[in-house]
C-alpha positions in Angstrom: -18.8 15.1 5.2 -16.1 17.1 6.6 -18.2 19.6 8.5 -20.2 16.6 10.2 -16.3 15.3 11.5 -15.0 18.6 12.6 -17.9 19.8 14.0 -19.3 16.6 15.4 -22.5 17.3 13.7 -24.8 14.3 14.3 -27.1 14.2 11.2 -27.7 15.5 8.2 -31.1 17.2 9.5 -28.8 19.2 12.2 -26.0 20.2 9.5 -28.8 21.5 6.9 -30.5 23.1 10.0 -27.1 24.5 10.9 -26.4 25.4 7.4 -29.4 27.9 7.9 -27.5 30.2 9.9 -23.9 29.5 10.2 -22.0 31.7 7.7 -18.9 29.6 7.8 -20.5 26.8 6.7 -22.4 27.9 4.0 -19.0 29.7 2.4 -17.5 26.3 3.0 -19.8 24.4 1.0 -20.1 27.3 -1.3 -23.8 28.4 -0.4 -24.7 32.3 -1.0 -26.1 34.3 1.7 -29.7 34.1 0.2 -29.6 30.9 -1.4 -31.6 28.2 -0.3 -30.0 25.0 1.6 -30.3 22.0 0.4 -32.8 19.0 1.5 -31.3 16.6 4.2 -32.6 13.6 2.3 -31.3 14.8 -0.9 -28.1 15.3 0.9 -28.0 11.6 2.1 -28.4 10.2 -1.3 -25.5 12.2 -2.6 -23.5 10.9 0.4 -24.2 7.5 -0.3 -23.6 7.7 -3.7 -20.1 9.4 -2.9 -19.1 6.8 -0.5 -19.8 4.4 -2.9 -17.5 5.3 -5.4 -14.0 6.1 -5.1 -14.0 9.7 -4.7 -14.0 9.7 -1.1 -11.0 7.8 -1.0 -9.1 9.9 -3.1 -10.2 13.3 -1.5 -9.0 11.7 1.8 -5.6 10.7 0.8 -5.1 13.6 -1.7 -1.5 14.3 -1.5 -0.3 11.5 0.2 1.0 9.4 -2.4 
């Protein structure tokens, strides 16, 4: 979600395409050079699950109280 916001990537599909070739993105999310990139639909499901819980709020406000 941070990469979406910081780099104005419009969709999960475009983010997964960018992860195929961008070493900075791979490093940021912990994917090795030779590792396979996630399927965009699985990424979307996990994002939805993250947002339903309170983990997203904790990440956004970490250190602010």
